[in-house]
C-alpha positions as a LaTeX table, in Angstrom:
\begin{tabular}{lrrr}
\hline
Residue & $x$ (\AA) & $y$ (\AA) & $z$ (\AA) \\
\hline
Unk1 & $-13.79$ & 26.82 & $-1.81$ \\
Unk2 & $-10.43$ & 25.20 & $-1.37$ \\
Unk3 & $-8.01$ & 26.04 & $-4.12$ \\
Unk4 & $-7.22$ & 23.20 & $-6.44$ \\
Unk5 & $-3.65$ & 22.02 & $-6.57$ \\
Unk6 & $-2.14$ & 22.36 & $-10.01$ \\
Unk7 & 0.04 & 19.54 & $-11.22$ \\
Unk8 & 3.64 & 20.66 & $-11.31$ \\
Unk9 & 5.93 & 19.03 & $-13.77$ \\
Unk10 & 7.98 & 16.24 & $-12.35$ \\
Unk11 & 11.05 & 18.49 & $-12.65$ \\
Unk12 & 11.31 & 17.00 & $-16.12$ \\
Unk13 & 12.51 & 13.90 & $-14.32$ \\
Unk14 & 11.79 & 10.69 & $-16.17$ \\
Unk15 & 10.56 & 7.69 & $-14.20$ \\
Unk16 & 13.60 & 5.70 & $-13.23$ \\
Unk17 & 14.61 & 3.17 & $-15.82$ \\
Unk18 & 15.00 & $-0.45$ & $-14.84$ \\
Unk19 & 18.42 & $-1.04$ & $-13.41$ \\
Unk20 & 20.28 & $-4.28$ & $-13.66$ \\
Unk21 & 19.69 & $-6.65$ & $-10.73$ \\
Unk22 & 23.27 & $-6.15$ & $-9.61$ \\
Unk23 & 22.43 & $-2.64$ & $-8.41$ \\
Unk24 & 19.44 & $-3.63$ & $-6.27$ \\
Unk25 & 20.81 & $-3.33$ & $-2.73$ \\
Unk26 & 20.44 & $-6.19$ & $-0.22$ \\
Unk27 & 18.28 & $-3.98$ & 2.02 \\
Unk28 & 16.16 & $-0.90$ & 1.46 \\
Unk29 & 13.60 & 1.08 & 3.46 \\
Unk30 & 11.34 & 3.73 & 1.93 \\
Unk31 & 10.62 & 5.09 & 5.42 \\
Unk32 & 14.28 & 6.07 & 5.71 \\
Unk33 & 15.58 & 7.41 & 2.39 \\
Unk34 & 16.20 & 10.73 & 0.63 \\
Unk35 & 15.37 & 9.89 & $-3.01$ \\
Unk36 & 11.72 & 10.93 & $-2.62$ \\
Unk37 & 11.16 & 12.64 & 0.75 \\
Unk38 & 7.75 & 11.86 & 2.22 \\
Unk39 & 7.21 & 8.73 & 0.10 \\
Unk40 & 5.81 & 6.96 & 3.19 \\
Unk41 & 3.49 & 8.89 & 5.51 \\
Unk42 & 2.68 & 8.12 & 9.16 \\
Unk43 & 0.84 & 4.87 & 9.98 \\
Unk44 & $-2.95$ & 5.24 & 9.95 \\
Unk45 & $-5.70$ & 3.33 & 11.79 \\
Unk46 & $-8.68$ & 1.72 & 10.03 \\
Unk47 & $-10.36$ & 0.92 & 13.39 \\
Unk48 & $-13.21$ & $-1.61$ & 13.12 \\
Unk49 & $-13.99$ & $-0.89$ & 9.47 \\
Unk50 & $-13.09$ & $-3.49$ & 6.85 \\
Unk51 & $-11.31$ & $-0.86$ & 4.80 \\
Unk52 & $-7.74$ & $-2.15$ & 4.61 \\
Unk53 & $-8.02$ & $-1.96$ & 0.80 \\
Unk54 & $-8.40$ & 1.86 & 1.00 \\
Unk55 & $-5.43$ & 2.24 & 3.34 \\
Unk56 & $-3.37$ & $-0.08$ & 1.17 \\
Unk57 & $-4.27$ & 1.93 & $-1.91$ \\
Unk58 & $-3.24$ & 5.29 & $-0.46$ \\
Unk59 & $-0.08$ & 3.72 & 0.95 \\
Unk60 & 0.76 & 2.56 & $-2.54$ \\
Unk61 & 0.09 & 6.01 & $-4.04$ \\
Unk62 & 1.71 & 8.39 & $-1.57$ \\
Unk63 & 5.17 & 8.07 & $-3.13$ \\
Unk64 & 3.65 & 9.17 & $-6.46$ \\
Unk65 & 2.06 & 12.19 & $-4.77$ \\
Unk66 & 5.36 & 13.11 & $-3.11$ \\
Unk67 & 7.12 & 12.74 & $-6.46$ \\
Unk68 & 4.70 & 15.01 & $-8.34$ \\
Unk69 & 4.24 & 17.70 & $-5.70$ \\
Unk70 & 7.62 & 17.58 & $-3.94$ \\
Unk71 & 5.95 & 17.32 & $-0.55$ \\
Unk72 & 4.62 & 14.63 & 1.72 \\
Unk73 & 0.88 & 14.27 & 1.48 \\
Unk74 & $-1.03$ & 11.71 & 3.47 \\
Unk75 & $-3.84$ & 10.86 & 1.03 \\
Unk76 & $-7.43$ & 10.19 & 2.09 \\
Unk77 & $-8.55$ & 6.58 & 2.57 \\
Unk78 & $-11.92$ & 7.94 & 3.76 \\
Unk79 & $-12.68$ & 9.26 & 0.27 \\
Unk80 & $-12.20$ & 5.75 & $-1.12$ \\
Unk81 & $-14.41$ & 4.32 & 1.65 \\
Unk82 & $-17.23$ & 6.87 & 1.16 \\
Unk83 & $-17.19$ & 7.67 & $-2.54$ \\
Unk84 & $-16.58$ & 4.43 & $-4.41$ \\
Unk85 & $-20.26$ & 3.56 & $-4.33$ \\
Unk86 & $-19.86$ & 0.06 & $-2.90$ \\
Unk87 & $-17.84$ & $-1.84$ & $-0.36$ \\
Unk88 & $-17.31$ & 0.78 & 2.29 \\
Unk89 & $-16.44$ & $-1.13$ & 5.45 \\
Unk90 & $-17.23$ & $-4.47$ & 3.82 \\
Unk91 & $-14.04$ & $-4.70$ & 1.81 \\
Unk92 & $-12.83$ & $-3.76$ & $-1.64$ \\
Unk93 & $-9.94$ & $-4.23$ & $-4.03$ \\
Unk94 & $-7.01$ & $-2.29$ & $-5.42$ \\
Unk95 & $-8.59$ & $-2.55$ & $-8.87$ \\
Unk96 & $-11.89$ & $-1.05$ & $-7.64$ \\
Unk97 & $-10.07$ & 1.85 & $-5.99$ \\
Unk98 & $-8.02$ & 2.51 & $-9.10$ \\
Unk99 & $-11.16$ & 2.59 & $-11.28$ \\
Unk100 & $-12.73$ & 5.11 & $-8.90$ \\
Unk101 & $-9.65$ & 7.38 & $-9.00$ \\
Unk102 & $-9.38$ & 7.06 & $-12.79$ \\
Unk103 & $-13.06$ & 7.95 & $-13.24$ \\
Unk104 & $-12.58$ & 10.87 & $-10.84$ \\
Unk105 & $-10.11$ & 12.52 & $-13.25$ \\
Unk106 & $-7.23$ & 10.79 & $-11.42$ \\
Unk107 & $-7.96$ & 12.88 & $-8.32$ \\
Unk108 & $-7.77$ & 11.95 & $-4.66$ \\
Unk109 & $-7.95$ & 14.31 & $-1.69$ \\
Unk110 & $-5.30$ & 14.75 & 0.93 \\
Unk111 & $-6.29$ & 13.41 & 4.33 \\
Unk112 & $-6.48$ & 16.94 & 5.75 \\
Unk113 & $-9.09$ & 17.87 & 3.12 \\
Unk114 & $-11.07$ & 14.64 & 3.53 \\
Unk115 & $-10.34$ & 13.42 & 7.08 \\
Unk116 & $-11.13$ & 9.98 & 8.43 \\
Unk117 & $-14.13$ & 9.57 & 10.73 \\
Unk118 & $-13.27$ & 9.04 & 14.40 \\
Unk119 & $-14.25$ & 5.37 & 14.30 \\
Unk120 & $-13.20$ & 4.76 & 10.69 \\
Unk121 & $-16.79$ & 4.10 & 9.63 \\
Unk122 & $-18.23$ & 4.89 & 6.21 \\
Unk123 & $-20.21$ & 8.14 & 5.90 \\
Unk124 & $-23.63$ & 8.09 & 4.25 \\
Unk125 & $-22.54$ & 10.19 & 1.32 \\
Unk126 & $-19.37$ & 11.27 & $-0.43$ \\
Unk127 & $-18.21$ & 14.54 & 1.13 \\
Unk128 & $-15.76$ & 15.86 & $-1.43$ \\
Unk129 & $-14.78$ & 14.31 & $-4.74$ \\
Unk130 & $-12.14$ & 16.81 & $-5.82$ \\
Unk131 & $-8.51$ & 16.47 & $-4.78$ \\
Unk132 & $-4.96$ & 16.41 & $-6.03$ \\
Unk133 & $-4.44$ & 15.12 & $-9.55$ \\
Unk134 & $-2.27$ & 12.01 & $-9.49$ \\
Unk135 & $-1.75$ & 11.72 & $-13.20$ \\
Unk136 & 1.02 & 13.56 & $-14.97$ \\
Unk137 & 1.16 & 14.73 & $-18.57$ \\
Unk138 & 0.69 & 13.49 & $-22.11$ \\
Unk139 & 3.51 & 10.97 & $-21.69$ \\
Unk140 & 2.96 & 9.52 & $-18.22$ \\
Unk141 & $-0.26$ & 8.53 & $-16.54$ \\
Unk142 & $-1.26$ & 6.94 & $-13.25$ \\
Unk143 & $-1.66$ & 3.21 & $-13.61$ \\
Unk144 & $-0.94$ & $-0.05$ & $-11.85$ \\
Unk145 & 0.86 & $-3.24$ & $-12.70$ \\
Unk146 & $-0.05$ & $-6.55$ & $-11.17$ \\
Unk147 & 3.28 & $-8.24$ & $-10.57$ \\
Unk148 & 3.88 & $-11.94$ & $-11.32$ \\
Unk149 & 2.75 & $-14.35$ & $-8.60$ \\
Unk150 & 5.44 & $-15.76$ & $-6.34$ \\
Unk151 & 8.42 & $-13.85$ & $-7.74$ \\
Unk152 & 9.86 & $-12.17$ & $-4.66$ \\
Unk153 & 13.16 & $-11.30$ & $-6.35$ \\
Unk154 & 11.22 & $-9.24$ & $-8.87$ \\
Unk155 & 9.11 & $-7.71$ & $-6.09$ \\
Unk156 & 12.31 & $-6.68$ & $-4.32$ \\
Unk157 & 13.58 & $-5.02$ & $-7.52$ \\
Unk158 & 10.27 & $-3.17$ & $-8.03$ \\
Unk159 & 10.15 & $-2.00$ & $-4.39$ \\
Unk160 & 13.65 & $-0.57$ & $-4.73$ \\
Unk161 & 13.19 & 0.96 & $-8.17$ \\
Unk162 & 9.59 & 2.17 & $-8.09$ \\
Unk163 & 8.48 & 2.40 & $-4.49$ \\
Unk164 & 6.10 & 0.75 & $-2.01$ \\
Unk165 & 3.78 & $-1.95$ & $-3.36$ \\
Unk166 & 0.34 & $-3.11$ & $-2.20$ \\
Unk167 & $-0.12$ & $-6.79$ & $-1.42$ \\
Unk168 & $-2.99$ & $-9.05$ & $-0.44$ \\
Unk169 & $-2.18$ & $-11.04$ & 2.68 \\
Unk170 & $-3.70$ & $-13.91$ & 4.64 \\
Unk171 & $-3.72$ & $-12.68$ & 8.24 \\
Unk172 & $-5.68$ & $-15.72$ & 9.40 \\
Unk173 & $-9.13$ & $-16.20$ & 10.88 \\
Unk174 & $-10.08$ & $-15.56$ & 14.50 \\
Unk175 & $-12.82$ & $-18.19$ & 14.46 \\
Unk176 & $-13.38$ & $-21.59$ & 12.89 \\
Unk177 & $-11.54$ & $-24.89$ & 13.16 \\
Unk178 & $-8.70$ & $-24.35$ & 10.68 \\
Unk179 & $-5.75$ & $-24.50$ & 13.08 \\
Unk180 & $-3.24$ & $-22.87$ & 10.71 \\
Unk181 & $-5.57$ & $-19.93$ & 10.05 \\
Unk182 & $-6.23$ & $-19.59$ & 13.78 \\
Unk183 & $-2.47$ & $-19.62$ & 14.44 \\
Unk184 & $-1.83$ & $-17.02$ & 11.72 \\
Unk185 & $-4.55$ & $-14.79$ & 13.16 \\
Unk186 & $-3.25$ & $-15.13$ & 16.71 \\
Unk187 & 0.32 & $-14.35$ & 15.65 \\
Unk188 & $-0.73$ & $-11.41$ & 13.49 \\
Unk189 & $-3.14$ & $-9.90$ & 16.02 \\
Unk190 & $-0.56$ & $-10.07$ & 18.81 \\
Unk191 & 2.52 & $-9.32$ & 16.74 \\
Unk192 & 4.89 & $-7.04$ & 18.64 \\
Unk193 & 8.32 & $-7.50$ & 17.05 \\
Unk194 & 10.56 & $-9.85$ & 15.10 \\
Unk195 & 9.96 & $-11.64$ & 11.81 \\
Unk196 & 6.45 & $-13.03$ & 11.28 \\
Unk197 & 6.57 & $-16.67$ & 10.17 \\
Unk198 & 3.72 & $-19.19$ & 10.13 \\
Unk199 & 4.92 & $-22.40$ & 8.42 \\
Unk200 & 2.23 & $-23.86$ & 6.17 \\
Unk201 & 0.17 & $-20.67$ & 6.09 \\
Unk202 & $-2.09$ & $-20.85$ & 2.99 \\
Unk203 & $-0.86$ & $-18.69$ & 0.12 \\
Unk204 & $-3.84$ & $-18.67$ & $-2.23$ \\
Unk205 & $-6.91$ & $-18.49$ & 0.01 \\
Unk206 & $-8.23$ & $-16.21$ & 2.73 \\
Unk207 & $-6.25$ & $-13.23$ & 1.37 \\
Unk208 & $-8.17$ & $-10.92$ & 3.69 \\
Unk209 & $-5.84$ & $-7.98$ & 4.27 \\
Unk210 & $-4.14$ & $-5.36$ & 2.07 \\
Unk211 & $-1.00$ & $-3.87$ & 3.64 \\
Unk212 & 1.91 & $-2.14$ & 1.89 \\
Unk213 & 5.50 & $-3.37$ & 1.47 \\
Unk214 & 7.79 & $-0.39$ & 2.14 \\
Unk215 & 11.15 & $-2.14$ & 2.28 \\
Unk216 & 13.11 & $-5.33$ & 2.77 \\
Unk217 & 16.18 & $-6.65$ & 4.55 \\
Unk218 & 17.76 & $-9.59$ & 6.34 \\
Unk219 & 18.12 & $-10.23$ & 10.07 \\
Unk220 & 20.24 & $-13.08$ & 11.44 \\
Unk221 & 20.10 & $-14.84$ & 8.08 \\
Unk222 & 16.32 & $-14.52$ & 7.64 \\
Unk223 & 15.10 & $-12.38$ & 4.74 \\
Unk224 & 12.06 & $-10.22$ & 5.45 \\
Unk225 & 9.70 & $-7.65$ & 3.99 \\
Unk226 & 9.05 & $-4.48$ & 5.97 \\
Unk227 & 5.28 & $-3.96$ & 5.80 \\
Unk228 & 3.15 & $-0.96$ & 6.76 \\
Unk229 & $-0.12$ & $-1.97$ & 8.40 \\
Unk230 & $-3.23$ & 0.16 & 9.06 \\
Unk231 & $-3.89$ & $-0.76$ & 12.69 \\
Unk232 & $-2.31$ & 2.30 & 14.31 \\
Unk233 & 1.14 & 2.70 & 15.86 \\
Unk234 & 0.40 & 0.76 & 19.07 \\
Unk235 & 0.38 & $-2.47$ & 17.06 \\
Unk236 & 3.57 & $-4.20$ & 15.93 \\
Unk237 & 6.83 & $-2.34$ & 15.47 \\
Unk238 & 5.37 & 1.18 & 15.60 \\
Unk239 & 2.63 & 0.09 & 13.21 \\
Unk240 & 4.90 & $-1.98$ & 10.97 \\
Unk241 & 5.53 & $-5.72$ & 10.72 \\
Unk242 & 8.44 & $-7.66$ & 9.27 \\
Unk243 & 7.23 & $-10.69$ & 7.32 \\
Unk244 & 9.44 & $-13.57$ & 6.21 \\
Unk245 & 10.54 & $-13.08$ & 2.60 \\
Unk246 & 11.11 & $-15.56$ & $-0.26$ \\
Unk247 & 8.54 & $-18.07$ & 1.04 \\
Unk248 & 5.31 & $-16.42$ & $-0.19$ \\
Unk249 & 4.48 & $-16.17$ & 3.51 \\
Unk250 & 0.68 & $-16.17$ & 3.95 \\
Unk251 & 0.29 & $-15.18$ & 0.30 \\
Unk252 & 2.29 & $-11.94$ & 0.42 \\
Unk253 & 3.65 & $-12.64$ & $-3.08$ \\
Unk254 & 0.43 & $-14.01$ & $-4.61$ \\
Unk255 & $-1.06$ & $-10.76$ & $-5.91$ \\
Unk256 & 1.25 & $-7.75$ & $-5.51$ \\
Unk257 & 0.47 & $-4.41$ & $-7.18$ \\
Unk258 & 2.82 & $-1.61$ & $-8.17$ \\
Unk259 & 1.08 & 1.77 & $-8.52$ \\
Unk260 & 2.62 & 4.84 & $-10.09$ \\
Unk261 & 3.32 & 6.87 & $-13.20$ \\
Unk262 & 3.72 & 4.69 & $-16.26$ \\
Unk263 & 4.46 & 5.61 & $-19.84$ \\
Unk264 & 1.18 & 5.68 & $-21.77$ \\
Unk265 & 2.67 & 3.07 & $-24.08$ \\
Unk266 & 3.23 & 0.77 & $-21.07$ \\
\hline
\end{tabular}
């Protein structure tokens, strides 16, 4: 029987208070910082399973794990795929995943204790519903906040202050006669480098992917989000994509979620 990890105190550290906008730097990257080592874990691969929601969810939670346990812990998307009771490889939502974790005593396994299947597929039954506790103490508990739609300045502030956020994103459609969706799909599928930009890409429909914003910056005058995908490291910029910022590009700012430890009075 694997020993259960006990929740350590957060070094009595309070969640960071909101800073004034003036202190939010013009660029930030959670993959390259020392505030919370291990806040972003290596890029994973969902393969041909429609499970981006599970990878997005763990990507949004791994900073919280690193903060509580003072170590990097790739969390298990497979547990969310197998154990939630519905969805599996047919899609899901951040809210569904959160409800599962909450009802599971705020526990989620590390990837090493609940590894992904070779092809990413759902297993017939839940293998292990224990795991590391992601809640904290009587004052702070794991929760999520759905951020306001279309406010990318606020998203930037939250990414800097709290950590990576999960977003829903329109990465196009490979079939059909909607030329903009076909273009978005083609550009996203074959993205290799640079800043992703599809003018006119719909912002409130076909939100069919759930990646994680891990940072932001500006290149040659164009603002961008740095986004962690779940298509392995051979895709994009070592598994990441930079998406044009401040334009709600393909719906990236339509329904963002911040996950983490919130005051119980939040």
